[in-house]
C-alpha positions as CSV (number, residue, x, y, z in Angstrom):
1,M,128.7,85.8,-10.4
2,I,129.7,83.3,-13.2
3,R,129.7,85.1,-16.5
4,L,128.8,82.8,-19.3
5,P,128.7,83.4,-23.1
6,H,125.8,82.6,-25.3
7,G,125.1,79.0,-26.1
8,T,123.9,77.2,-29.2
9,D,120.4,76.1,-28.2
10,N,117.9,78.8,-27.1
11,G,120.8,80.7,-25.5
12,R,121.9,77.7,-23.4
13,P,124.8,75.4,-24.0
14,G,124.3,71.9,-25.3
15,G,120.5,72.2,-25.3
16,L,120.3,71.7,-21.5
17,D,117.1,72.7,-19.9
18,A,117.8,75.5,-17.3
19,T,114.8,76.0,-15.1
20,A,114.4,78.4,-12.2
21,D,114.3,77.1,-8.6
22,S,113.6,79.4,-5.7
23,G,116.4,79.8,-3.3
24,T,118.8,77.5,-5.0
25,N,120.5,76.8,-8.2
26,R,120.5,73.2,-9.1
27,T,123.5,71.8,-11.0
28,A,122.9,68.4,-12.5
29,G,120.3,67.7,-9.8
30,L,122.6,68.9,-7.0
31,A,121.7,71.9,-4.9
32,L,124.0,74.9,-5.1
33,P,123.7,78.0,-2.9
34,S,121.6,80.8,-4.2
35,D,124.6,83.2,-4.5
36,V,125.9,81.1,-7.5
37,E,124.2,83.0,-10.3
38,T,124.6,83.1,-14.0
39,D,123.9,85.9,-16.5
40,W,123.2,84.8,-20.1
41,G,123.1,88.0,-22.2
42,L,119.7,89.5,-21.5
43,H,118.4,86.6,-19.5
44,T,119.2,85.6,-15.9
45,V,118.7,81.9,-15.4
46,T,119.9,79.1,-13.1
47,H,123.2,77.4,-13.8
48,P,123.2,76.0,-17.4
49,L,124.0,72.5,-16.0
50,A,120.8,72.4,-14.1
51,A,117.9,70.0,-14.4
52,T,119.5,67.5,-16.8
53,P,116.9,64.9,-17.9
54,D,118.8,62.1,-16.2
55,S,119.5,63.8,-12.9
56,L,122.6,62.7,-11.0
57,A,120.7,62.8,-7.7
58,V,119.0,59.5,-8.4
59,H,122.4,57.8,-8.7
60,L,123.9,59.1,-5.4
61,E,123.4,58.7,-1.7
62,A,123.1,61.8,0.4
63,D,126.8,62.0,1.4
64,A,128.0,61.6,-2.2
65,R,125.4,64.1,-3.5
66,D,126.5,66.7,-1.0
67,A,130.2,66.1,-1.8
68,V,129.8,66.5,-5.5
69,A,127.7,69.6,-5.1
70,A,130.4,71.1,-2.9
71,W,133.0,70.2,-5.5
72,L,131.0,71.9,-8.3
73,Q,130.6,75.0,-6.2
74,H,134.4,74.9,-5.6
75,L,135.0,74.8,-9.4
76,A,132.5,77.6,-10.1
77,T,133.3,80.0,-7.4
78,E,136.8,79.4,-6.2
79,R,138.6,77.9,-9.2
80,R,136.4,80.0,-11.6
81,V,136.8,77.5,-14.4
82,A,135.4,78.4,-17.8
83,A,131.7,77.7,-18.3
84,H,132.4,75.1,-21.0
85,T,134.9,73.4,-18.7
86,L,132.4,73.2,-15.9
87,D,129.8,71.8,-18.3
88,A,132.2,69.1,-19.6
89,Y,133.4,68.1,-16.1
90,T,129.9,67.8,-14.8
91,R,128.8,65.6,-17.7
92,D,131.9,63.4,-17.5
93,V,131.6,62.9,-13.8
94,G,127.9,62.2,-14.2
95,V,128.7,59.4,-16.7
96,F,131.3,57.9,-14.3
97,L,128.8,58.0,-11.4
98,R,126.1,56.4,-13.5
99,F,128.5,53.7,-14.6
100,L,129.6,53.1,-11.0
101,K,126.0,52.7,-9.9
102,V,125.4,50.0,-12.5
103,H,128.7,48.4,-11.7
104,T,128.0,48.1,-8.0
105,G,124.3,47.6,-8.3
106,R,123.4,50.3,-5.8
107,R,123.4,54.1,-5.4
108,V,126.9,55.5,-5.1
109,A,128.0,56.6,-1.7
110,L,131.4,58.0,-0.6
111,V,132.4,54.5,0.5
112,D,131.9,53.3,-3.0
113,L,134.1,56.1,-4.4
114,A,136.8,55.3,-1.9
115,S,136.8,51.6,-2.6
116,A,136.8,51.8,-6.4
117,T,139.7,49.7,-7.7
118,L,142.0,50.2,-10.7
119,A,140.0,47.5,-12.5
120,D,136.8,49.5,-11.9
121,F,138.4,52.7,-13.4
122,R,139.7,50.7,-16.4
123,A,136.3,49.1,-16.9
124,W,134.7,52.6,-17.0
125,L,137.2,53.9,-19.6
126,S,136.7,50.7,-21.7
127,D,133.0,51.3,-21.6
128,R,133.5,54.8,-22.8
129,A,135.7,53.5,-25.7
130,R,133.1,50.9,-26.7
131,N,130.5,53.7,-26.9
132,G,132.7,55.5,-29.5
133,L,134.3,58.1,-27.3
134,A,137.6,59.4,-28.9
135,D,140.9,59.3,-27.1
136,G,140.9,63.0,-26.4
137,S,137.4,62.9,-24.9
138,R,138.3,59.9,-22.7
139,A,141.4,61.8,-21.5
140,R,139.2,64.8,-20.6
141,S,136.7,62.4,-18.8
142,L,139.6,61.0,-16.8
143,A,140.9,64.5,-16.0
144,A,137.4,65.4,-14.6
145,V,137.2,62.3,-12.4
146,R,140.7,62.8,-11.2
147,A,139.9,66.4,-10.3
148,L,136.9,65.2,-8.2
149,Y,139.0,62.6,-6.4
150,R,141.8,65.1,-5.8
151,W,139.4,67.6,-4.2
152,L,137.7,64.8,-2.1
153,D,141.2,63.8,-0.9
154,R,142.2,67.4,-0.1
155,S,138.9,68.1,1.7
156,G,139.4,65.1,3.9
157,R,136.4,63.2,2.7
158,L,138.1,60.1,1.2
159,H,141.4,58.8,-0.2
160,N,141.7,56.5,-3.2
161,P,145.2,56.0,-4.6
162,A,144.0,53.8,-7.5
163,I,142.9,56.7,-9.6
164,G,146.5,57.9,-9.7
165,L,147.7,54.6,-11.2
166,L,145.4,54.9,-14.2
167,R,147.2,55.9,-17.4
168,T,145.8,58.8,-19.5
169,P,144.7,57.6,-23.0
170,R,147.1,58.6,-25.7
171,Q,145.8,61.3,-27.9
172,N,147.1,63.1,-30.9
173,R,147.5,66.8,-30.3
174,P,145.1,68.6,-32.7
175,V,146.9,70.9,-35.1
176,P,145.2,74.3,-35.6
177,R,143.7,74.8,-39.1
178,P,144.4,78.5,-39.8
179,L,143.5,80.3,-43.0
180,A,146.1,81.5,-45.5
181,V,146.8,85.2,-45.3
182,D,145.0,85.9,-48.5
183,D,142.0,83.9,-47.5
184,A,141.8,85.6,-44.1
185,L,141.9,89.0,-45.8
186,A,139.3,87.9,-48.3
187,V,137.0,87.0,-45.4
188,L,137.3,90.5,-44.0
189,D,136.8,92.1,-47.3
190,D,133.8,90.1,-48.3
191,A,132.2,89.9,-44.8
192,A,129.8,92.7,-45.7
193,V,128.9,91.5,-49.2
194,L,126.5,88.7,-48.4
195,E,124.4,90.6,-45.9
196,P,121.7,92.8,-47.5
197,T,121.1,95.0,-44.4
198,P,123.8,97.6,-44.3
199,W,124.4,97.9,-40.6
200,L,124.4,94.1,-40.1
201,A,126.9,93.8,-42.9
202,R,129.2,96.3,-41.1
203,R,128.7,94.5,-37.9
204,D,129.9,91.2,-39.4
205,R,132.9,92.9,-40.9
206,A,133.7,94.5,-37.5
207,L,133.3,91.2,-35.7
208,F,135.5,89.2,-38.0
209,T,138.1,91.9,-38.2
210,L,138.3,91.9,-34.4
211,L,138.7,88.2,-34.2
212,Y,141.5,88.2,-36.7
213,G,143.1,91.4,-35.7
214,C,143.2,90.8,-31.9
215,G,143.0,86.9,-31.7
216,L,139.8,86.8,-29.6
217,R,137.6,83.8,-29.1
218,I,134.1,84.3,-30.4
219,D,132.7,84.2,-26.9
220,E,135.1,86.8,-25.7
221,A,134.1,89.1,-28.5
222,L,130.4,88.6,-28.0
223,C,130.6,89.3,-24.3
224,L,132.0,92.8,-24.9
225,N,129.9,95.7,-23.9
226,R,129.6,99.2,-25.5
227,S,132.1,100.6,-23.0
228,D,134.6,97.9,-24.1
229,A,134.5,99.0,-27.8
230,P,138.1,98.7,-29.2
231,L,138.5,102.3,-30.2
232,G,141.8,102.9,-28.4
233,D,145.2,101.4,-28.7
234,T,144.5,98.4,-26.4
235,L,141.6,96.2,-25.4
236,R,141.2,94.5,-22.1
237,I,139.7,91.0,-22.4
238,N,138.0,88.8,-19.8
239,G,139.1,85.3,-20.9
240,K,138.6,81.8,-19.7
241,G,138.3,81.4,-15.9
242,G,138.0,85.1,-15.4
243,K,141.6,85.7,-16.5
244,Q,142.2,89.1,-17.9
245,R,144.6,90.1,-20.7
246,Q,145.4,93.2,-22.7
247,V,145.8,93.1,-26.4
248,P,146.8,95.8,-28.9
249,V,144.2,97.1,-31.3
250,L,145.2,97.6,-34.9
251,P,144.0,100.7,-36.9
252,A,142.0,98.4,-39.2
253,V,140.1,97.1,-36.2
254,R,139.4,100.6,-34.9
255,Q,138.2,101.7,-38.3
256,A,135.9,98.8,-38.8
257,M,134.4,99.3,-35.3
258,R,133.8,103.0,-35.8
259,I,132.0,102.3,-39.1
260,Y,129.8,99.7,-37.4
261,L,128.9,101.8,-34.4
262,A,128.0,104.7,-36.6
263,A,125.6,102.5,-38.6
264,C,124.1,100.6,-35.7
265,P,120.5,101.7,-35.1
266,F,120.6,100.7,-31.4
267,S,122.0,103.0,-28.8
268,G,122.6,102.3,-25.2
269,D,124.8,103.0,-22.2
270,G,128.2,101.4,-21.5
271,A,126.5,98.2,-20.3
272,A,124.7,97.6,-23.6
273,P,126.0,94.8,-25.8
274,L,128.6,95.9,-28.3
275,F,127.6,93.4,-31.0
276,R,123.8,93.4,-31.5
277,G,121.5,91.0,-33.2
278,A,118.9,92.1,-35.7
279,R,116.4,92.7,-32.9
280,G,118.8,94.6,-30.7
281,G,119.8,91.8,-28.3
282,R,123.3,90.5,-27.7
283,L,124.5,88.7,-30.8
284,N,124.5,84.9,-30.6
285,A,127.5,82.9,-31.6
286,A,125.4,80.7,-33.9
287,V,124.6,83.8,-36.0
288,A,128.3,84.6,-36.5
289,Q,129.0,80.9,-37.3
290,R,126.2,80.9,-39.9
291,Q,127.6,84.0,-41.5
292,M,131.0,82.4,-41.7
293,R,129.5,79.3,-43.3
294,R,127.9,81.5,-46.0
295,L,131.3,83.3,-46.5
296,R,133.3,80.1,-46.9
297,A,130.8,78.7,-49.4
298,A,131.0,81.9,-51.5
299,L,134.9,82.0,-51.3
300,G,135.4,78.3,-51.7
301,L,137.1,77.9,-48.3
302,P,137.2,74.5,-46.5
303,D,134.9,73.6,-43.6
304,T,137.6,74.4,-41.2
305,A,137.1,78.1,-41.9
306,T,135.2,79.1,-38.8
307,P,135.2,82.2,-36.6
308,H,137.7,80.4,-34.3
309,A,139.9,79.7,-37.3
310,L,140.4,83.5,-37.5
311,R,142.0,83.3,-34.0
312,H,144.2,80.4,-35.2
313,S,145.2,82.6,-38.2
314,F,146.1,85.5,-35.9
315,A,148.5,83.3,-34.0
316,T,149.9,81.4,-36.9
317,H,150.6,84.5,-39.0
318,L,152.3,86.3,-36.1
319,L,154.5,83.2,-35.6
320,T,155.3,83.0,-39.3
321,D,156.4,86.6,-39.3
322,G,158.8,86.0,-36.4
323,A,156.8,86.9,-33.3
324,D,158.0,85.5,-30.0
325,L,156.1,82.4,-28.7
326,R,155.7,83.8,-25.2
327,A,154.3,87.0,-26.6
328,I,151.7,85.0,-28.6
329,Q,150.9,83.1,-25.5
330,E,150.1,86.4,-23.7
331,L,148.0,87.7,-26.6
332,L,145.9,84.5,-26.8
333,G,145.5,84.2,-23.1
334,H,146.8,80.6,-22.9
335,A,147.6,79.4,-19.4
336,S,150.2,77.0,-20.6
337,L,152.9,77.5,-23.2
338,S,152.4,74.0,-24.5
339,T,149.0,75.1,-25.8
340,T,150.6,77.8,-27.8
341,Q,153.3,75.5,-29.1
342,R,150.7,73.9,-31.4
343,Y,151.2,76.8,-33.7
344,T,154.9,75.9,-34.2
345,D,153.9,73.5,-36.9
346,V,154.9,76.0,-39.6
347,D,156.2,75.7,-43.1
348,T,159.8,74.9,-44.0
349,A,160.5,78.4,-45.2
350,T,159.8,79.8,-41.8
351,L,162.0,77.2,-40.1
352,F,164.9,78.2,-42.5
353,R,164.3,81.9,-41.7
354,T,164.4,81.2,-38.0
355,Y,167.6,79.2,-38.4
356,A,169.2,82.0,-40.5
357,T,168.5,84.7,-37.9
358,A,169.2,82.6,-34.8
359,H,172.0,80.1,-35.4
360,P,175.5,81.5,-34.8
361,R,176.9,80.0,-38.0
362,A,174.1,81.5,-40.1
363,R,174.6,84.9,-38.5
364,M,178.3,84.7,-39.4
365,A,177.3,84.5,-43.0
366,A,175.9,88.0,-42.9
367,I,179.2,89.4,-41.6
368,P,181.5,90.7,-44.4
369,T,185.0,89.1,-44.5
370,P,187.6,91.8,-43.8
371,P,190.0,92.3,-46.8
372,D,193.1,91.5,-44.8
373,S,191.7,88.1,-43.6
374,T,191.6,86.5,-47.1
375,D,194.4,84.2,-46.3
376,A,192.9,83.1,-43.0
377,G,189.6,82.6,-44.6
378,T,191.1,80.3,-47.3
379,E,193.1,78.1,-44.9
380,R,192.7,74.5,-45.8
381,P,192.0,71.8,-43.2
382,N,194.8,69.4,-42.3
383,D,195.3,66.2,-44.3
384,D,194.2,64.0,-41.4
385,H,190.9,65.8,-41.1
386,A,190.3,65.8,-44.9
387,A,191.0,62.1,-45.0
388,S,188.5,61.4,-42.3
389,G,185.7,62.9,-44.3
390,G,186.1,66.6,-43.6
391,G,182.9,67.0,-41.6
392,G,184.0,70.3,-40.2
393,G,185.2,71.6,-43.6
394,S,181.8,70.7,-45.1
395,A,180.0,72.6,-42.4
396,E,182.2,75.6,-43.0
397,S,181.7,75.6,-46.7
398,T,177.9,75.5,-46.1
399,H,177.5,78.0,-43.3
400,G,180.7,80.0,-43.3
401,S,181.3,83.4,-44.7
402,R,182.7,82.2,-48.1
403,N,179.6,80.3,-49.2
404,P,176.5,81.2,-47.2
405,S,173.7,78.9,-48.6
406,V,171.0,79.7,-46.0
407,T,169.1,82.8,-46.7
408,A,166.0,84.1,-45.0
409,P,162.9,83.7,-47.3
410,S,160.9,86.8,-47.9
411,H,157.6,87.0,-46.1
412,G,155.2,89.8,-46.7
413,V,153.3,91.3,-43.7
414,P,149.6,91.3,-44.2
415,S,148.3,94.8,-44.9
416,S,145.6,96.3,-42.8
417,K,142.5,96.5,-44.8
């Protein structure tokens, strides 16, 4: 079963209309076997990509329709990609297939996919650019189409080497926008101030404390059940693509969670939602985002202060205080270290501290000079070296034991509130 978090439009992502169909789930107009189910909180519906207004089925011949349906099933059941990834890939491939239909003047068959040229692919990307699609979105669209062609090749349906010759559009890697330590702590302190209902105020504080204290995505937090309540030393998270990870739970997180659970008027067994809405259902992400908007307006924070910014703050503050990048990768559940490396864009003071603790010359500065080595420590460089500019002597005077100029700046560790 594909476990999907709450969406933003009537519980469904992107406002897509998910309608029931007996015996099958229909993904973008393509039939999927009935064992591909989805569970949206308290509602069981067909796949959220189902029944798009402009169905892909009208653009495809039968062989291409069956192939794309099999590929979507492969992504959902075997690759177990995240729901948002499956949504994006389906949309992107749909746009490509619609373009190819207009480009060729007929419904797209497998032979059309196999005979598409490099010029055809470039024309598609150019069309996307003319429609205002950013470089990052075009790169994602190309990744989706490449994934389709790679699967069609591996499954023996067709082979088209032209897709491999297409260059990925250059894109600037987005830099995370974390909150400052004081701002993050202010969000946690004031999370319960703006909500007049006491138990809802404690719920908001518990949720935001969990996001900042454990580095969870908002969807990961809202998918937790009562039995998953972070009341122990660790918490097991089901992340993107069904990948599990274990994160430590701070005392401040446990305390906020106990206070919320004691005040929550809704009981239930272990399968009941951990975070409840006002009517007792599973809390929707839009509600948490609305509460954060109210908080940032009251605190004078920028628009980048979102629930996800608390996750960015978790990683950035750990890195600033010297945490290992690999450890942060595990805590965040990133599949690739390059994703975690975005957080290395830190301030100069942190870079100096890292240098002071890691570079051999800087470590030598912390070693006291033995009393009997004074003469050796004051030995002058030879005349030839001094005449040539004394590069080595300058480095020694800067980083050596006699005049250490690099010191580790002081960083306070955020207190648990």
